[in-house]
C-alpha positions as a Markdown table, in Angstrom:
| # | Residue | x | y | z |
|---|---|---|---|---|
| 1 | Met | 54.3 | -49.7 | -180.8 |
| 2 | Ala | 51.5 | -47.3 | -180.1 |
| 3 | Ala | 50.7 | -46.3 | -176.5 |
| 4 | Leu | 47.8 | -48.1 | -175.1 |
| 5 | Lys | 45.0 | -45.6 | -174.3 |
| 6 | Ser | 42.9 | -45.5 | -171.1 |
| 7 | Ser | 40.2 | -47.8 | -171.1 |
| 8 | Arg | 38.0 | -46.1 | -168.5 |
| 9 | Ile | 37.2 | -49.3 | -166.5 |
| 10 | Thr | 34.5 | -48.3 | -164.0 |
| 11 | Pro | 32.8 | -50.0 | -161.1 |
| 12 | Ser | 29.3 | -51.0 | -161.1 |
| 13 | Pro | 27.2 | -48.9 | -158.7 |
| 14 | Asn | 26.9 | -52.1 | -156.1 |
| 15 | Gly | 30.8 | -52.6 | -156.4 |
| 16 | Leu | 30.6 | -56.0 | -157.4 |
| 17 | Ala | 31.3 | -55.8 | -161.5 |
| 18 | Leu | 33.7 | -53.9 | -163.6 |
| 19 | His | 32.3 | -52.0 | -166.9 |
| 20 | Trp | 35.0 | -52.1 | -169.8 |
| 21 | Pro | 32.9 | -50.0 | -172.3 |
| 22 | Arg | 35.4 | -50.7 | -175.1 |
| 23 | Leu | 34.8 | -54.3 | -174.6 |
| 24 | Asp | 31.3 | -53.9 | -174.0 |
| 25 | Thr | 31.5 | -56.2 | -170.9 |
| 26 | Asn | 30.9 | -56.2 | -167.0 |
| 27 | Pro | 32.8 | -58.9 | -165.4 |
| 28 | Asp | 31.7 | -59.8 | -162.1 |
| 29 | Val | 34.7 | -59.1 | -159.6 |
| 30 | Pro | 33.9 | -62.0 | -157.0 |
| 31 | Arg | 33.8 | -64.5 | -159.9 |
| 32 | Leu | 36.8 | -63.0 | -161.4 |
| 33 | Ile | 39.1 | -63.7 | -158.0 |
| 34 | Glu | 37.8 | -67.3 | -157.8 |
| 35 | Ser | 38.5 | -68.3 | -161.4 |
| 36 | Ala | 42.2 | -66.9 | -160.7 |
| 37 | Phe | 42.4 | -68.2 | -157.2 |
| 38 | Gly | 39.9 | -71.2 | -157.1 |
| 39 | Ser | 37.2 | -71.5 | -154.6 |
| 40 | Arg | 37.3 | -74.1 | -151.8 |
| 41 | Arg | 34.8 | -75.9 | -153.1 |
| 42 | Trp | 36.4 | -76.0 | -156.7 |
| 43 | Met | 40.0 | -76.9 | -154.8 |
| 44 | Gln | 38.1 | -79.6 | -152.5 |
| 45 | Arg | 36.8 | -81.2 | -155.7 |
| 46 | Ile | 40.4 | -81.4 | -157.4 |
| 47 | Gly | 41.6 | -83.1 | -154.4 |
| 48 | Lys | 39.3 | -85.5 | -154.3 |
| 49 | Leu | 40.0 | -86.5 | -158.2 |
| 50 | Glu | 43.6 | -86.3 | -157.9 |
| 51 | Gly | 43.2 | -88.4 | -154.5 |
| 52 | Gln | 41.2 | -91.2 | -156.8 |
| 53 | Arg | 44.1 | -91.5 | -159.1 |
| 54 | Cys | 46.7 | -94.0 | -158.7 |
| 55 | Ser | 49.7 | -94.9 | -161.0 |
| 56 | Ala | 50.6 | -98.4 | -162.3 |
| 57 | Val | 53.0 | -99.2 | -159.6 |
| 58 | Gln | 50.1 | -98.4 | -157.2 |
| 59 | Ala | 47.5 | -100.5 | -159.1 |
| 60 | Lys | 49.9 | -103.5 | -158.9 |
| 61 | Ala | 50.5 | -102.8 | -155.0 |
């Protein structure tokens, strides 16, 4: 197995993005964090959707 080379990831000048030259991408750090941990709005939406579900037993009650 070949050793991984450093991809030289660098922060953007404003510090809100990272630059991966080998991938030719600049992901936004706040959005990366939000996608990993979920935003409050997203978690509220999931909770609301789950609260609307009911099982067959609940529906009969």
